[in-house]
N, CA, C, O and the ligand as a Tripos MOL2 file, in Angstrom:
@<TRIPOS>MOLECULE
protein
  245   243    62     0     0
PROTEIN
NO_CHARGES

@<TRIPOS>ATOM
      1 N         -61.5130  -46.1040   69.7050 N.3       1 MET1
      2 CA        -61.4790  -45.3080   68.4710 C.3       1 MET1
      3 C         -60.4100  -44.2280   68.5890 C.2       1 MET1
      4 O         -60.3990  -43.4600   69.5510 O.2       1 MET1
      5 N         -59.5370  -44.1730   67.6360 N.am      2 PHE2
      6 CA        -58.5310  -43.1120   67.5860 C.3       2 PHE2
      7 C         -58.7910  -42.2920   66.3310 C.2       2 PHE2
      8 O         -58.2380  -42.5580   65.2640 O.2       2 PHE2
      9 N         -59.6180  -41.3230   66.4840 N.am      3 GLU3
     10 CA        -59.8930  -40.4600   65.3430 C.3       3 GLU3
     11 C         -59.5840  -39.0280   65.7170 C.2       3 GLU3
     12 O         -59.7760  -38.6020   66.8550 O.2       3 GLU3
     13 N         -59.1010  -38.2970   64.7280 N.am      4 THR4
     14 CA        -58.8250  -36.8910   64.9720 C.3       4 THR4
     15 C         -59.0900  -36.1230   63.6890 C.2       4 THR4
     16 O         -59.3800  -36.7010   62.6410 O.2       4 THR4
     17 N         -58.9850  -34.8330   63.7950 N.am      5 THR5
     18 CA        -59.1140  -33.9970   62.6150 C.3       5 THR5
     19 C         -57.8290  -33.1980   62.4620 C.2       5 THR5
     20 O         -57.1400  -32.9260   63.4450 O.2       5 THR5
     21 N         -57.5130  -32.8260   61.2440 N.am      6 ALA6
     22 CA        -56.3440  -31.9970   60.9800 C.3       6 ALA6
     23 C         -56.7110  -30.9820   59.9130 C.2       6 ALA6
     24 O         -57.4250  -31.2880   58.9580 O.2       6 ALA6
     25 N         -56.2140  -29.7800   60.0910 N.am      7 GLU7
     26 CA        -56.4230  -28.7560   59.0850 C.3       7 GLU7
     27 C         -55.2040  -28.6850   58.1760 C.2       7 GLU7
     28 O         -54.0730  -28.5740   58.6490 O.2       7 GLU7
     29 N         -55.4400  -28.7490   56.8720 N.am      8 VAL8
     30 CA        -54.3610  -28.6410   55.8970 C.3       8 VAL8
     31 C         -54.7830  -27.6400   54.8290 C.2       8 VAL8
     32 O         -55.9580  -27.2990   54.6980 O.2       8 VAL8
     33 N         -53.7900  -27.1790   54.0690 N.am      9 SER9
     34 CA        -54.0960  -26.2930   52.9520 C.3       9 SER9
     35 C         -54.1160  -27.0930   51.6670 C.2       9 SER9
     36 O         -53.1990  -27.8660   51.3910 O.2       9 SER9
     37 N         -55.1440  -26.9080   50.8980 N.am     10 CYS10
     38 CA        -55.2440  -27.5960   49.6180 C.3      10 CYS10
     39 C         -54.1020  -27.1600   48.7090 C.2      10 CYS10
     40 O         -53.8570  -25.9620   48.5710 O.2      10 CYS10
     41 N         -53.3810  -28.1230   48.0710 N.am     11 PRO11
     42 CA        -52.2790  -27.7580   47.1690 C.3      11 PRO11
     43 C         -52.7610  -27.1080   45.8760 C.2      11 PRO11
     44 O         -51.9640  -26.5150   45.1490 O.2      11 PRO11
     45 N         -54.0210  -27.2080   45.5900 N.am     12 HIS12
     46 CA        -54.5630  -26.6170   44.3650 C.3      12 HIS12
     47 C         -55.0720  -25.2050   44.5940 C.2      12 HIS12
     48 O         -54.6570  -24.2750   43.9030 O.2      12 HIS12
     49 N         -55.9650  -25.0400   45.5540 N.am     13 CYS13
     50 CA        -56.6320  -23.7510   45.7270 C.3      13 CYS13
     51 C         -56.1820  -23.0120   46.9810 C.2      13 CYS13
     52 O         -56.5170  -21.8420   47.1620 O.2      13 CYS13
     53 N         -55.4300  -23.6780   47.8440 N.am     14 GLY14
     54 CA        -54.9050  -23.0040   49.0230 C.3      14 GLY14
     55 C         -55.8880  -22.8320   50.1610 C.2      14 GLY14
     56 O         -55.5400  -22.2740   51.2020 O.2      14 GLY14
     57 N         -57.1090  -23.3020   49.9790 N.am     15 GLU15
     58 CA        -58.0970  -23.1920   51.0470 C.3      15 GLU15
     59 C         -57.7650  -24.1700   52.1740 C.2      15 GLU15
     60 O         -57.2200  -25.2480   51.9370 O.2      15 GLU15
     61 N         -58.0970  -23.7830   53.3810 N.am     16 THR16
     62 CA        -57.9300  -24.6840   54.5140 C.3      16 THR16
     63 C         -59.0920  -25.6690   54.5360 C.2      16 THR16
     64 O         -60.2610  -25.2850   54.4950 O.2      16 THR16
     65 N         -58.7400  -26.9390   54.6010 N.am     17 ILE17
     66 CA        -59.7690  -27.9730   54.6460 C.3      17 ILE17
     67 C         -59.5190  -28.8770   55.8390 C.2      17 ILE17
     68 O         -58.3920  -29.0120   56.3150 O.2      17 ILE17
     69 N         -60.5680  -29.4780   56.3000 N.am     18 LEU18
     70 CA        -60.5070  -30.3320   57.4800 C.3      18 LEU18
     71 C         -60.4880  -31.7930   57.0430 C.2      18 LEU18
     72 O         -61.3410  -32.2370   56.2740 O.2      18 LEU18
     73 N         -59.5070  -32.5240   57.5440 N.am     19 LEU19
     74 CA        -59.4160  -33.9520   57.2560 C.3      19 LEU19
     75 C         -59.8050  -34.7430   58.4990 C.2      19 LEU19
     76 O         -59.5150  -34.3340   59.6230 O.2      19 LEU19
     77 N         -60.4500  -35.8530   58.2900 N.am     20 PHE20
     78 CA        -60.7620  -36.7730   59.3830 C.3      20 PHE20
     79 C         -59.8220  -37.9550   59.2650 C.2      20 PHE20
     80 O         -59.8170  -38.6520   58.2500 O.2      20 PHE20
     81 N         -59.0280  -38.1830   60.2940 N.am     21 LEU21
     82 CA        -57.9760  -39.1870   60.2390 C.3      21 LEU21
     83 C         -58.2190  -40.2960   61.2600 C.2      21 LEU21
     84 O         -58.6210  -40.0470   62.3960 O.2      21 LEU21
     85 N         -57.9670  -41.5090   60.8240 N.am     22 ASP22
     86 CA        -58.0780  -42.6820   61.6920 C.3      22 ASP22
     87 C         -56.6850  -43.0290   62.2070 C.2      22 ASP22
     88 O         -55.8500  -43.5310   61.4560 O.2      22 ASP22
     89 N         -56.4370  -42.7620   63.4830 N.am     23 LEU23
     90 CA        -55.0890  -42.9480   64.0300 C.3      23 LEU23
     91 C         -54.8160  -44.3770   64.4670 C.2      23 LEU23
     92 O         -53.7290  -44.6650   64.9680 O.2      23 LEU23
     93 N         -55.7650  -45.2720   64.2920 N.am     24 SER24
     94 CA        -55.4820  -46.6730   64.6000 C.3      24 SER24
     95 C         -54.6120  -47.2980   63.5150 C.2      24 SER24
     96 O         -54.0920  -48.3990   63.6930 O.2      24 SER24
     97 N         -54.4530  -46.6060   62.4020 N.am     25 VAL25
     98 CA        -53.5520  -47.0290   61.3320 C.3      25 VAL25
     99 C         -52.2740  -46.2150   61.4720 C.2      25 VAL25
    100 O         -52.3300  -44.9880   61.5440 O.2      25 VAL25
    101 N         -51.1030  -46.8920   61.5140 N.am     26 GLU26
    102 CA        -49.8730  -46.1650   61.8150 C.3      26 GLU26
    103 C         -49.4530  -45.1940   60.7280 C.2      26 GLU26
    104 O         -48.9880  -44.0940   61.0260 O.2      26 GLU26
    105 N         -49.6080  -45.5790   59.4950 N.am     27 SER27
    106 CA        -49.3360  -44.6190   58.4370 C.3      27 SER27
    107 C         -50.1930  -44.9820   57.2460 C.2      27 SER27
    108 O         -50.4930  -46.1500   56.9980 O.2      27 SER27
    109 N         -50.5680  -43.9850   56.5390 N.am     28 GLN28
    110 CA        -51.5340  -44.2080   55.4800 C.3      28 GLN28
    111 C         -51.4010  -43.0880   54.4640 C.2      28 GLN28
    112 O         -51.0590  -41.9590   54.8170 O.2      28 GLN28
    113 N         -51.6680  -43.3950   53.2190 N.am     29 SER29
    114 CA        -51.8310  -42.3300   52.2470 C.3      29 SER29
    115 C         -52.9730  -42.7010   51.3180 C.2      29 SER29
    116 O         -53.1630  -43.8660   50.9700 O.2      29 SER29
    117 N         -53.7040  -41.7180   50.9380 N.am     30 TYR30
    118 CA        -54.8620  -41.9580   50.1030 C.3      30 TYR30
    119 C         -55.1660  -40.6920   49.3150 C.2      30 TYR30
    120 O         -54.6630  -39.6110   49.6190 O.2      30 TYR30
    121 N         -55.9900  -40.8530   48.3110 N.am     31 ILE31
    122 CA        -56.3590  -39.7070   47.4930 C.3      31 ILE31
    123 C         -57.7480  -39.2440   47.9020 C.2      31 ILE31
    124 O         -58.6900  -40.0290   48.0150 O.2      31 ILE31
    125 N         -57.8340  -37.9510   48.1170 N.am     32 GLU32
    126 CA        -59.1110  -37.3690   48.4960 C.3      32 GLU32
    127 C         -59.3500  -36.1350   47.6350 C.2      32 GLU32
    128 O         -58.4100  -35.4230   47.2820 O.2      32 GLU32
    129 N         -60.6030  -35.8890   47.3030 N.am     33 ASP33
    130 CA        -60.9070  -34.6830   46.5450 C.3      33 ASP33
    131 C         -61.1070  -33.5180   47.4950 C.2      33 ASP33
    132 O         -61.7690  -33.6420   48.5260 O.2      33 ASP33
    133 N         -60.5290  -32.3900   47.1340 N.am     34 CYS34
    134 CA        -60.7070  -31.1790   47.9250 C.3      34 CYS34
    135 C         -62.1930  -30.8410   47.9920 C.2      34 CYS34
    136 O         -62.9060  -30.9110   46.9910 O.2      34 CYS34
    137 N         -62.6450  -30.4750   49.1860 N.am     35 SER35
    138 CA        -64.0680  -30.1570   49.3370 C.3      35 SER35
    139 C         -64.4030  -28.7840   48.7790 C.2      35 SER35
    140 O         -65.5770  -28.4450   48.6280 O.2      35 SER35
    141 N         -63.3780  -27.9880   48.4720 N.am     36 VAL36
    142 CA        -63.6100  -26.6490   47.9340 C.3      36 VAL36
    143 C         -63.5300  -26.6470   46.4060 C.2      36 VAL36
    144 O         -64.4600  -26.2070   45.7300 O.2      36 VAL36
    145 N         -62.3940  -27.1510   45.8600 N.am     37 CYS37
    146 CA        -62.2020  -27.0690   44.4090 C.3      37 CYS37
    147 C         -62.3840  -28.4220   43.7150 C.2      37 CYS37
    148 O         -62.3420  -28.4950   42.4870 O.2      37 CYS37
    149 N         -62.5840  -29.4890   44.4900 N.am     38 CYS38
    150 CA        -62.8720  -30.8270   43.9430 C.3      38 CYS38
    151 C         -61.7180  -31.4370   43.1550 C.2      38 CYS38
    152 O         -61.9290  -32.3850   42.3970 O.2      38 CYS38
    153 N         -60.5030  -30.9140   43.3160 N.am     39 GLN39
    154 CA        -59.3730  -31.5410   42.6450 C.3      39 GLN39
    155 C         -58.7270  -32.5570   43.5880 C.2      39 GLN39
    156 O         -58.7660  -32.3990   44.8080 O.2      39 GLN39
    157 N         -58.1290  -33.6060   43.0020 N.am     40 PRO40
    158 CA        -57.5880  -34.6760   43.8400 C.3      40 PRO40
    159 C         -56.2460  -34.3230   44.4780 C.2      40 PRO40
    160 O         -55.3950  -33.6790   43.8630 O.2      40 PRO40
    161 N         -56.0840  -34.7520   45.7040 N.am     41 MET41
    162 CA        -54.7990  -34.5610   46.3820 C.3      41 MET41
    163 C         -54.4750  -35.8440   47.1410 C.2      41 MET41
    164 O         -55.3600  -36.5800   47.5750 O.2      41 MET41
    165 N         -53.1780  -36.0800   47.2820 N.am     42 THR42
    166 CA        -52.7220  -37.2250   48.0430 C.3      42 THR42
    167 C         -52.4980  -36.7890   49.4860 C.2      42 THR42
    168 O         -51.7120  -35.8810   49.7570 O.2      42 THR42
    169 N         -53.1880  -37.4370   50.3940 N.am     43 VAL43
    170 CA        -53.0430  -37.1670   51.8200 C.3      43 VAL43
    171 C         -52.1710  -38.2740   52.4040 C.2      43 VAL43
    172 O         -52.4620  -39.4580   52.2290 O.2      43 VAL43
    173 N         -51.1050  -37.8880   53.0970 N.am     44 SER44
    174 CA        -50.2490  -38.8630   53.7700 C.3      44 SER44
    175 C         -50.1540  -38.4800   55.2330 C.2      44 SER44
    176 O         -49.9830  -37.3060   55.5600 O.2      44 SER44
    177 N         -50.2640  -39.4620   56.1150 N.am     45 TYR45
    178 CA        -50.0960  -39.1370   57.5250 C.3      45 TYR45
    179 C         -49.5530  -40.3250   58.2810 C.2      45 TYR45
    180 O         -49.6250  -41.4660   57.8260 O.2      45 TYR45
    181 N         -49.0110  -40.0350   59.4370 N.am     46 SER46
    182 CA        -48.5350  -41.1010   60.2950 C.3      46 SER46
    183 C         -48.9800  -40.8140   61.7190 C.2      46 SER46
    184 O         -49.2000  -39.6660   62.1050 O.2      46 SER46
    185 N         -49.1050  -41.8750   62.4780 N.am     47 ALA47
    186 CA        -49.5590  -41.7670   63.8570 C.3      47 ALA47
    187 C         -48.6900  -42.6550   64.7280 C.2      47 ALA47
    188 O         -48.1650  -43.6760   64.2850 O.2      47 ALA47
    189 N         -48.5520  -42.2390   65.9770 N.am     48 HIS48
    190 CA        -47.7780  -43.0220   66.9270 C.3      48 HIS48
    191 C         -48.5240  -43.0400   68.2550 C.2      48 HIS48
    192 O         -48.8090  -41.9870   68.8270 O.2      48 HIS48
    193 N         -48.8430  -44.2450   68.7490 N.am     49 ASP49
    194 CA        -49.5870  -44.3870   69.9970 C.3      49 ASP49
    195 C         -50.8700  -43.5660   70.0110 C.2      49 ASP49
    196 O         -51.2310  -42.9690   71.0250 O.2      49 ASP49
    197 N         -51.5350  -43.5470   68.8960 N.am     50 GLY50
    198 CA        -52.8070  -42.8510   68.8380 C.3      50 GLY50
    199 C         -52.7080  -41.3520   68.7120 C.2      50 GLY50
    200 O         -53.7200  -40.6510   68.7480 O.2      50 GLY50
    201 N         -51.4670  -40.8440   68.5590 N.am     51 GLU51
    202 CA        -51.2790  -39.4040   68.3920 C.3      51 GLU51
    203 C         -50.8020  -39.1430   66.9660 C.2      51 GLU51
    204 O         -49.9500  -39.8630   66.4450 O.2      51 GLU51
    205 N         -51.3480  -38.1260   66.3560 N.am     52 LEU52
    206 CA        -50.9220  -37.7580   65.0180 C.3      52 LEU52
    207 C         -49.4990  -37.2260   65.0690 C.2      52 LEU52
    208 O         -49.2090  -36.3090   65.8380 O.2      52 LEU52
    209 N         -48.5990  -37.7960   64.2510 N.am     53 SER53
    210 CA        -47.2260  -37.3040   64.2720 C.3      53 SER53
    211 C         -46.8560  -36.5400   63.0070 C.2      53 SER53
    212 O         -45.8540  -35.8250   62.9890 O.2      53 SER53
    213 N         -47.6300  -36.6770   61.9770 N.am     54 GLY54
    214 CA        -47.3240  -35.8800   60.7930 C.3      54 GLY54
    215 C         -48.3920  -36.0470   59.7490 C.2      54 GLY54
    216 O         -48.9480  -37.1330   59.5860 O.2      54 GLY54
    217 N         -48.6830  -34.9810   59.0390 N.am     55 VAL55
    218 CA        -49.6440  -35.0570   57.9580 C.3      55 VAL55
    219 C         -49.1750  -34.1440   56.8380 C.2      55 VAL55
    220 O         -48.6960  -33.0390   57.0910 O.2      55 VAL55
    221 N         -49.3100  -34.6000   55.6100 N.am     56 SER56
    222 CA        -48.9490  -33.7400   54.4820 C.3      56 SER56
    223 C         -49.8980  -34.0060   53.3290 C.2      56 SER56
    224 O         -50.4820  -35.0850   53.2220 O.2      56 SER56
    225 N         -50.0410  -33.0200   52.4780 N.am     57 VAL57
    226 CA        -50.8610  -33.2020   51.2910 C.3      57 VAL57
    227 C         -50.0770  -32.7220   50.0810 C.2      57 VAL57
    228 O         -49.2840  -31.7860   50.1750 O.2      57 VAL57
    229 N         -50.3010  -33.3610   48.9610 N.am     58 GLU58
    230 CA        -49.7060  -32.8780   47.7190 C.3      58 GLU58
    231 C         -50.6850  -33.1260   46.5870 C.2      58 GLU58
    232 O         -51.5800  -33.9660   46.6860 O.2      58 GLU58
    233 N         -50.5000  -32.3930   45.5330 N.am     59 ALA59
    234 CA        -51.3870  -32.5260   44.3900 C.3      59 ALA59
    235 C         -51.2690  -33.9270   43.7960 C.2      59 ALA59
    236 O         -50.1590  -34.4140   43.5840 O.2      59 ALA59
    237 N         -52.3610  -34.5580   43.5350 N.am     60 ALA60
    238 CA        -52.3630  -35.8640   42.8880 C.3      60 ALA60
    239 C         -52.5750  -35.6770   41.4000 C.2      60 ALA60
    240 O         -53.3640  -34.8330   40.9740 O.2      60 ALA60
    241 N         -51.8770  -36.4590   40.6260 N.am     61 SER61
    242 CA        -52.0210  -36.3120   39.1760 C.3      61 SER61
    243 C         -53.1230  -37.2350   38.6840 C.2      61 SER61
    244 O         -53.4110  -37.2700   37.4870 O.2      61 SER61
    245 ZN        -58.8470  -27.1200   46.7040 Zn       62 ZN62
@<TRIPOS>BOND
     1     1     2 1
     2     2     3 1
     3     3     4 2
     4     3     5 am
     5     5     6 1
     6     6     7 1
     7     7     8 2
     8     7     9 am
     9     9    10 1
    10    10    11 1
    11    11    12 2
    12    11    13 am
    13    13    14 1
    14    14    15 1
    15    15    16 2
    16    15    17 am
    17    17    18 1
    18    18    19 1
    19    19    20 2
    20    19    21 am
    21    21    22 1
    22    22    23 1
    23    23    24 2
    24    23    25 am
    25    25    26 1
    26    26    27 1
    27    27    28 2
    28    27    29 am
    29    29    30 1
    30    30    31 1
    31    31    32 2
    32    31    33 am
    33    33    34 1
    34    34    35 1
    35    35    36 2
    36    35    37 am
    37    37    38 1
    38    38    39 1
    39    39    40 2
    40    39    41 am
    41    41    42 1
    42    42    43 1
    43    43    44 2
    44    43    45 am
    45    45    46 1
    46    46    47 1
    47    47    48 2
    48    47    49 am
    49    49    50 1
    50    50    51 1
    51    51    52 2
    52    51    53 am
    53    53    54 1
    54    54    55 1
    55    55    56 2
    56    55    57 am
    57    57    58 1
    58    58    59 1
    59    59    60 2
    60    59    61 am
    61    61    62 1
    62    62    63 1
    63    63    64 2
    64    63    65 am
    65    65    66 1
    66    66    67 1
    67    67    68 2
    68    67    69 am
    69    69    70 1
    70    70    71 1
    71    71    72 2
    72    71    73 am
    73    73    74 1
    74    74    75 1
    75    75    76 2
    76    75    77 am
    77    77    78 1
    78    78    79 1
    79    79    80 2
    80    79    81 am
    81    81    82 1
    82    82    83 1
    83    83    84 2
    84    83    85 am
    85    85    86 1
    86    86    87 1
    87    87    88 2
    88    87    89 am
    89    89    90 1
    90    90    91 1
    91    91    92 2
    92    91    93 am
    93    93    94 1
    94    94    95 1
    95    95    96 2
    96    95    97 am
    97    97    98 1
    98    98    99 1
    99    99   100 2
   100    99   101 am
   101   101   102 1
   102   102   103 1
   103   103   104 2
   104   103   105 am
   105   105   106 1
   106   106   107 1
   107   107   108 2
   108   107   109 am
   109   109   110 1
   110   110   111 1
   111   111   112 2
   112   111   113 am
   113   113   114 1
   114   114   115 1
   115   115   116 2
   116   115   117 am
   117   117   118 1
   118   118   119 1
   119   119   120 2
   120   119   121 am
   121   121   122 1
   122   122   123 1
   123   123   124 2
   124   123   125 am
   125   125   126 1
   126   126   127 1
   127   127   128 2
   128   127   129 am
   129   129   130 1
   130   130   131 1
   131   131   132 2
   132   131   133 am
   133   133   134 1
   134   134   135 1
   135   135   136 2
   136   135   137 am
   137   137   138 1
   138   138   139 1
   139   139   140 2
   140   139   141 am
   141   141   142 1
   142   142   143 1
   143   143   144 2
   144   143   145 am
   145   145   146 1
   146   146   147 1
   147   147   148 2
   148   147   149 am
   149   149   150 1
   150   150   151 1
   151   151   152 2
   152   151   153 am
   153   153   154 1
   154   154   155 1
   155   155   156 2
   156   155   157 am
   157   157   158 1
   158   158   159 1
   159   159   160 2
   160   159   161 am
   161   161   162 1
   162   162   163 1
   163   163   164 2
   164   163   165 am
   165   165   166 1
   166   166   167 1
   167   167   168 2
   168   167   169 am
   169   169   170 1
   170   170   171 1
   171   171   172 2
   172   171   173 am
   173   173   174 1
   174   174   175 1
   175   175   176 2
   176   175   177 am
   177   177   178 1
   178   178   179 1
   179   179   180 2
   180   179   181 am
   181   181   182 1
   182   182   183 1
   183   183   184 2
   184   183   185 am
   185   185   186 1
   186   186   187 1
   187   187   188 2
   188   187   189 am
   189   189   190 1
   190   190   191 1
   191   191   192 2
   192   191   193 am
   193   193   194 1
   194   194   195 1
   195   195   196 2
   196   195   197 am
   197   197   198 1
   198   198   199 1
   199   199   200 2
   200   199   201 am
   201   201   202 1
   202   202   203 1
   203   203   204 2
   204   203   205 am
   205   205   206 1
   206   206   207 1
   207   207   208 2
   208   207   209 am
   209   209   210 1
   210   210   211 1
   211   211   212 2
   212   211   213 am
   213   213   214 1
   214   214   215 1
   215   215   216 2
   216   215   217 am
   217   217   218 1
   218   218   219 1
   219   219   220 2
   220   219   221 am
   221   221   222 1
   222   222   223 1
   223   223   224 2
   224   223   225 am
   225   225   226 1
   226   226   227 1
   227   227   228 2
   228   227   229 am
   229   229   230 1
   230   230   231 1
   231   231   232 2
   232   231   233 am
   233   233   234 1
   234   234   235 1
   235   235   236 2
   236   235   237 am
   237   237   238 1
   238   238   239 1
   239   239   240 2
   240   239   241 am
   241   241   242 1
   242   242   243 1
   243   243   244 2
@<TRIPOS>SUBSTRUCTURE
     1 MET1         2 RESIDUE 1 A MET
     2 PHE2         6 RESIDUE 1 A PHE
     3 GLU3        10 RESIDUE 1 A GLU
     4 THR4        14 RESIDUE 1 A THR
     5 THR5        18 RESIDUE 1 A THR
     6 ALA6        22 RESIDUE 1 A ALA
     7 GLU7        26 RESIDUE 1 A GLU
     8 VAL8        30 RESIDUE 1 A VAL
     9 SER9        34 RESIDUE 1 A SER
    10 CYS10       38 RESIDUE 1 A CYS
    11 PRO11       42 RESIDUE 1 A PRO
    12 HIS12       46 RESIDUE 1 A HIS
    13 CYS13       50 RESIDUE 1 A CYS
    14 GLY14       54 RESIDUE 1 A GLY
    15 GLU15       58 RESIDUE 1 A GLU
    16 THR16       62 RESIDUE 1 A THR
    17 ILE17       66 RESIDUE 1 A ILE
    18 LEU18       70 RESIDUE 1 A LEU
    19 LEU19       74 RESIDUE 1 A LEU
    20 PHE20       78 RESIDUE 1 A PHE
    21 LEU21       82 RESIDUE 1 A LEU
    22 ASP22       86 RESIDUE 1 A ASP
    23 LEU23       90 RESIDUE 1 A LEU
    24 SER24       94 RESIDUE 1 A SER
    25 VAL25       98 RESIDUE 1 A VAL
    26 GLU26      102 RESIDUE 1 A GLU
    27 SER27      106 RESIDUE 1 A SER
    28 GLN28      110 RESIDUE 1 A GLN
    29 SER29      114 RESIDUE 1 A SER
    30 TYR30      118 RESIDUE 1 A TYR
    31 ILE31      122 RESIDUE 1 A ILE
    32 GLU32      126 RESIDUE 1 A GLU
    33 ASP33      130 RESIDUE 1 A ASP
    34 CYS34      134 RESIDUE 1 A CYS
    35 SER35      138 RESIDUE 1 A SER
    36 VAL36      142 RESIDUE 1 A VAL
    37 CYS37      146 RESIDUE 1 A CYS
    38 CYS38      150 RESIDUE 1 A CYS
    39 GLN39      154 RESIDUE 1 A GLN
    40 PRO40      158 RESIDUE 1 A PRO
    41 MET41      162 RESIDUE 1 A MET
    42 THR42      166 RESIDUE 1 A THR
    43 VAL43      170 RESIDUE 1 A VAL
    44 SER44      174 RESIDUE 1 A SER
    45 TYR45      178 RESIDUE 1 A TYR
    46 SER46      182 RESIDUE 1 A SER
    47 ALA47      186 RESIDUE 1 A ALA
    48 HIS48      190 RESIDUE 1 A HIS
    49 ASP49      194 RESIDUE 1 A ASP
    50 GLY50      198 RESIDUE 1 A GLY
    51 GLU51      202 RESIDUE 1 A GLU
    52 LEU52      206 RESIDUE 1 A LEU
    53 SER53      210 RESIDUE 1 A SER
    54 GLY54      214 RESIDUE 1 A GLY
    55 VAL55      218 RESIDUE 1 A VAL
    56 SER56      222 RESIDUE 1 A SER
    57 VAL57      226 RESIDUE 1 A VAL
    58 GLU58      230 RESIDUE 1 A GLU
    59 ALA59      234 RESIDUE 1 A ALA
    60 ALA60      238 RESIDUE 1 A ALA
    61 SER61      242 RESIDUE 1 A SER
    62 ZN62       245 GROUP 0 **** ****
């Protein structure tokens, strides 16, 4: 299992939220609702050899 967590700032409300990421997938993007303000955001991340190499979030329309 290659799972990790990452802290990001919500693009809507600016609150820090915790994401649970599956690093067995090399790159992925999906829409998740902010746990604070419930607005949708696109989470994109990439992993290399089971290590997180980048994560970003942006507002989803
Ligand atoms: Zn939010």
